[in-house]
C-alpha positions in Angstrom: -16.5 -26.3 -89.1 -13.2 -24.6 -88.4 -14.2 -21.1 -87.3 -11.7 -20.5 -84.5 -9.2 -18.2 -86.3 -8.0 -17.2 -89.7 -4.5 -18.1 -88.4 -5.4 -21.8 -88.6 -6.2 -22.0 -92.3 -4.0 -23.3 -95.1 -1.8 -21.3 -97.4 -3.0 -20.1 -100.8 -2.0 -22.2 -103.8 -0.4 -19.1 -105.3 1.9 -18.8 -102.3 3.0 -22.4 -102.3 3.7 -22.3 -106.0 5.7 -19.1 -105.6 7.7 -20.8 -102.8 8.4 -23.8 -104.9 9.7 -21.6 -107.8 11.9 -19.7 -105.3 13.4 -22.9 -103.9 16.0 -23.4 -106.6 19.7 -22.7 -106.6 21.6 -20.1 -104.6 20.8 -16.4 -104.2 22.3 -13.7 -101.9 21.1 -13.7 -98.3 19.5 -11.2 -95.9 17.3 -9.5 -98.5 19.9 -8.8 -101.2 18.2 -11.2 -103.6 16.2 -10.3 -106.7 13.0 -11.8 -105.3 13.1 -9.4 -102.4 13.5 -6.4 -104.7 10.6 -7.6 -106.8 8.4 -8.1 -103.8 9.2 -4.7 -102.4 8.3 -3.1 -105.7 5.1 -5.2 -105.9 4.0 -3.8 -102.5 4.9 -0.3 -103.6 2.8 -0.7 -106.7 -0.1 -2.1 -104.7 0.0 0.9 -102.4 0.6 3.4 -105.2 3.6 4.6 -103.2 6.8 4.3 -105.3 8.9 5.9 -102.6 7.7 3.8 -99.6 10.1 1.8 -97.5 9.0 -1.9 -97.5 10.5 -4.3 -95.0 9.4 -7.9 -94.6 9.1 -9.7 -91.2 7.7 -13.0 -90.1 5.0 -11.9 -87.7 2.5 -9.1 -87.1 3.9 -8.5 -83.6 7.3 -7.8 -85.1 5.8 -5.4 -87.7 3.8 -3.5 -85.1 6.6 -3.3 -82.6 9.3 -2.2 -85.1 7.0 0.4 -86.6 6.2 1.9 -83.2 9.9 1.8 -82.1 10.7 3.7 -85.3 8.2 6.5 -84.4 8.3 6.6 -80.5 10.9 7.8 -78.1 11.2 6.0 -74.7 9.6 8.9 -72.9 6.6 9.0 -75.1 3.3 7.1 -75.1 1.6 5.6 -78.1 -2.2 6.0 -78.3 -4.3 2.9 -79.0 -7.7 1.5 -78.1 -8.3 -0.6 -74.9 -8.7 -3.7 -77.1 -5.7 -3.1 -79.4 -3.6 -6.1 -80.2 -0.5 -4.2 -79.3 -1.9 -3.5 -75.8 -3.6 -6.8 -75.0 -1.9 -9.6 -77.1 1.7 -8.8 -77.7 3.3 -9.4 -74.3 4.6 -5.8 -74.1 6.6 -6.1 -77.3 6.0 -2.5 -78.3 7.2 -1.3 -74.9 10.3 -3.6 -75.2 11.3 -2.5 -78.7 10.7 1.2 -78.0 12.9 1.1 -75.0 10.1 1.9 -72.6 7.5 4.0 -74.3 4.1 3.2 -72.8 0.7 2.6 -74.4 -2.3 4.8 -73.5 -5.8 3.4 -74.2 -8.1 5.8 -75.9 -11.9 5.4 -76.0 -13.9 2.6 -74.5 -14.0 -0.2 -77.1 -12.2 -1.4 -80.2 -12.4 1.9 -82.1 -11.4 5.4 -81.2 -12.8 8.6 -82.5 -11.0 11.8 -83.5 -12.6 13.5 -80.4 -11.4 10.6 -78.2 -7.8 11.1 -79.5 -7.9 14.9 -79.1 -9.0 14.5 -75.5 -6.3 11.9 -74.8 -3.6 14.1 -76.3 -4.9 17.2 -74.3 -4.6 15.2 -71.1 -0.8 14.8 -71.7 0.4 18.3 -72.5 3.7 18.4 -74.3 6.5 20.1 -72.4 5.7 18.8 -68.9 8.8 17.0 -67.8 6.9 15.0 -65.2 4.6 13.1 -67.6 4.7 11.0 -70.7 5.0 13.0 -73.9 2.5 12.4 -76.7 3.7 9.9 -79.3 2.4 7.9 -82.2 -1.2 6.7 -82.7 -1.9 3.1 -83.6 -5.2 2.0 -85.2 -6.3 -1.5 -86.1 -8.2 -2.2 -89.4 -10.1 -4.6 -89.2 -10.5 -4.0 -85.5 -10.1 -6.7 -82.9 -13.9 -6.9 -82.7 -14.4 -7.2 -86.4 -15.4 -3.6 -87.1 -14.2 -1.1 -89.7 -13.0 2.4 -89.7 -14.5 4.3 -92.6 -12.1 6.3 -94.7 -13.6 9.4 -93.3 -13.0 8.3 -89.7 -9.4 7.4 -90.6 -8.8 10.9 -92.1 -10.4 12.6 -89.1 -8.1 10.7 -86.7 -5.0 11.4 -88.8 -5.9 15.1 -89.0 -6.0 15.3 -85.2 -2.7 13.3 -84.8 -0.9 15.3 -87.5 -2.1 18.5 -85.9 0.1 17.6 -83.0 2.9 16.3 -85.2 2.2 12.7 -84.2 2.5 9.9 -86.8 -0.2 7.3 -87.3 0.4 3.5 -87.6 -2.1 1.1 -88.9 -2.1 -2.5 -87.7 -3.4 -4.2 -90.8 -3.3 -7.8 -89.8 -6.6 -8.1 -91.7 -5.9 -5.2 -94.1 -7.1 -7.2 -97.1 -10.4 -8.0 -95.5 -11.0 -4.3 -94.8 -10.2 -3.3 -98.4 -12.6 -6.0 -99.6 -15.4 -4.8 -97.2 -14.9 -1.1 -97.9 -14.4 -1.5 -101.7 -11.4 0.7 -101.5 -7.7 0.5 -102.6 -4.8 0.1 -100.3 -3.7 3.6 -101.1 -7.1 5.0 -100.1 -7.0 3.2 -96.8 -3.4 4.2 -96.0 -1.4 7.2 -97.1 -4.3 8.9 -98.9 -6.1 9.0 -95.5 -3.0 10.2 -93.7 -1.6 6.9 -92.4 2.2 7.1 -92.0 3.0 3.3 -91.7 1.1 0.1 -92.2 1.7 -3.4 -90.9 0.4 -5.1 -94.0 -0.8 -8.5 -92.9 -0.6 -11.6 -95.1 -0.3 -14.6 -92.7 -4.0 -14.6 -91.8 -5.1 -14.4 -95.4 -3.2 -17.2 -97.0 0.5 -16.8 -96.4 2.7 -19.1 -94.3 4.3 -16.3 -92.3 5.1 -12.9 -93.7 4.0 -9.4 -93.1 5.2 -6.2 -94.8 6.0 -3.1 -92.8 5.3 -0.3 -95.2 6.5 3.2 -94.1 5.6 6.0 -96.4 8.4 8.3 -95.4 11.5 7.0 -97.2 13.7 8.9 -94.7 12.7 6.3 -92.1 13.9 3.4 -94.2 17.4 3.0 -92.7 16.2 3.3 -89.1 13.5 0.6 -89.7 16.2 -1.5 -91.4 18.5 -1.2 -88.4 15.7 -1.9 -85.9 14.6 -5.0 -87.8 18.1 -6.4 -87.7 18.7 -5.4 -84.0 15.4 -7.1 -83.1 16.4 -10.4 -84.8 13.8 -10.2 -87.6 16.0 -9.9 -90.6 15.8 -13.4 -92.1 18.9 -14.8 -93.7 17.0 -16.8 -96.3 14.9 -13.8 -97.1 13.8 -15.0 -100.5 11.2 -17.2 -98.8 9.5 -14.2 -97.2 9.6 -12.4 -100.5 8.3 -15.3 -102.5 5.3 -15.6 -100.3 4.5 -11.9 -100.8 4.9 -12.2 -104.6 2.5 -15.2 -104.7 0.1 -13.4 -102.4 -0.1 -10.4 -104.6 0.0 -12.3 -107.9 -3.1 -11.5 -110.1 -5.0 -10.1 -107.0 -4.9 -13.3 -105.0 -4.7 -11.3 -101.8 -8.0 -9.6 -102.5 -9.9 -12.7 -103.8 -8.9 -14.5 -100.6 -10.3 -11.7 -98.4 -13.4 -11.4 -100.5 -14.0 -15.2 -100.0 -13.5 -15.0 -96.3 -15.8 -12.0 -96.0 -18.5 -13.7 -98.1 -18.4 -16.8 -95.9 -18.8 -14.7 -92.8 -21.7 -12.9 -94.4 -23.4 -16.2 -95.2 -22.8 -17.4 -91.6 -24.1 -14.1 -90.1 -27.3 -14.3 -92.2 -28.0 -17.9 -91.0 -27.3 -17.0 -87.4 -29.9 -14.3 -87.5 -32.7 -16.9 -87.5 -31.4 -19.0 -84.6 -33.4 -18.7 -81.4 -31.5 -16.7 -78.8 -28.9 -15.3 -81.2 -27.8 -11.7 -80.6 -24.9 -9.9 -82.4 -22.6 -7.8 -80.3 -22.5 -5.5 -83.4 -23.3 -5.9 -87.0 -20.6 -8.1 -88.7 -18.5 -6.1 -91.2 -15.7 -8.3 -92.4 -14.7 -11.9 -91.6 -15.2 -11.9 -87.9 -18.5 -12.3 -86.0 -19.1 -11.7 -82.3 -22.5 -13.0 -81.2 -24.2 -14.8 -78.3 -26.1 -18.1 -78.3 -27.7 -20.0 -75.5 -25.4 -22.4 -73.6 -27.4 -25.4 -74.8 -26.7 -24.4 -78.4 -23.0 -24.1 -77.7 -23.0 -27.5 -76.0 -24.5 -29.0 -79.1 -22.1 -27.2 -81.4 -19.0 -28.2 -79.4 -20.2 -31.8 -79.1 -20.7 -31.9 -82.9 -17.1 -30.8 -83.5 -17.5 -27.1 -84.2 -14.3 -25.2 -83.5 -14.6 -21.5 -82.5 -13.8 -19.2 -79.6 -16.1 -19.2 -76.6 -15.6 -16.1 -74.5 -18.0 -16.9 -71.6 -18.4 -19.9 -69.5 -18.4 -22.4 -68.1 -19.8 -24.4 -71.0 -20.7 -27.6 -69.2 -22.8 -26.3 -66.3 -25.3 -23.5 -65.8 -28.6 -22.3 -67.2 -29.0 -23.8 -70.6 -30.7 -20.6 -71.8 -27.9 -18.3 -70.6 -26.4 -16.4 -73.6 -22.6 -17.0 -74.0 -20.4 -14.8 -76.3 -18.6 -16.5 -79.1 -16.1 -15.4 -81.8 -16.4 -16.9 -85.3 -13.7 -16.2 -87.9 -13.7 -17.2 -91.5 -10.6 -17.7 -93.6 -10.3 -17.9 -97.3 -10.6 -21.7 -97.4 -13.9 -22.1 -95.5 -16.5 -23.5 -97.8 -20.2 -22.8 -98.0 -20.8 -26.5 -97.0 -18.9 -25.9 -93.7 -21.0 -22.8 -93.0 -24.2 -24.7 -93.7 -23.1 -27.6 -91.5 -22.4 -25.3 -88.6 -25.8 -23.7 -89.0 -27.6 -27.0 -89.3 -26.0 -28.3 -86.1 -26.9 -25.1 -84.3 -30.6 -25.5 -85.4 -31.0 -29.1 -84.4 
């Protein structure tokens, strides 16, 4: 009953096998090896973007911060939602790597609309030397609350941004889960919708630690390369990043893993609906669920060994009927038996 985070799950067998194959002999370092070239081409093929610049890093924070640093000047602001990972959970890494560009929250939750963005840009008129200048837009897909942008919503936001000559970055830590949920291709959810750069996540969905920063303007490639090196994220034994990505993409493993995680979350959500006192913050759409249960139910679950995020508290004292918010996350390895055990414990 390990539903705390998709960061805590194991690596896919395909990834481990690819690493084992890569762990043989000597190859050039710092990304000059044939595996890196093969992995870059595999990512380009996946995104149907033969000219894209593809750079591998070890963490999502690195991918996001380097992407924004490549698009933002220090006197600009990047637009994101109030719950964006880059704003809330990255210890000001984007501000650090951009040399001081700030982040401006747009909207009120985990999603922004095209109208929200237009209003935020209008509030910072370009050319006023006394204020921040409008800079890149960063969206998260799947969002931090488990929601999805439709392809139409992505296009509308990109249209507004591009109308002001602003690039759009997509934090895709759960990019695969979004593709699986929407039934779309990576191309449709990125450059075809107007996205300029993607942090293509893999660590949460079955890799040990690799993300691909995909920039669709090849003219940006050298700048991204320099910023990655300057930031300390160019691995010397780069083949081990590349091998993970090759295993992840092998025969569609990335998509199967996301489909499995989403399916387990759907099974969990369906069972939760019938629990007394359960209420969803919003309808689950991918592999994350935000819902409330009575304190007494949480006490029973935690005592029974269930692992998940509890956002309210305290757990031990208070009205046993008070609803407390939880976050449940399914990774690719969660079994139906684990889901059913969690639900059985919650019902007892």
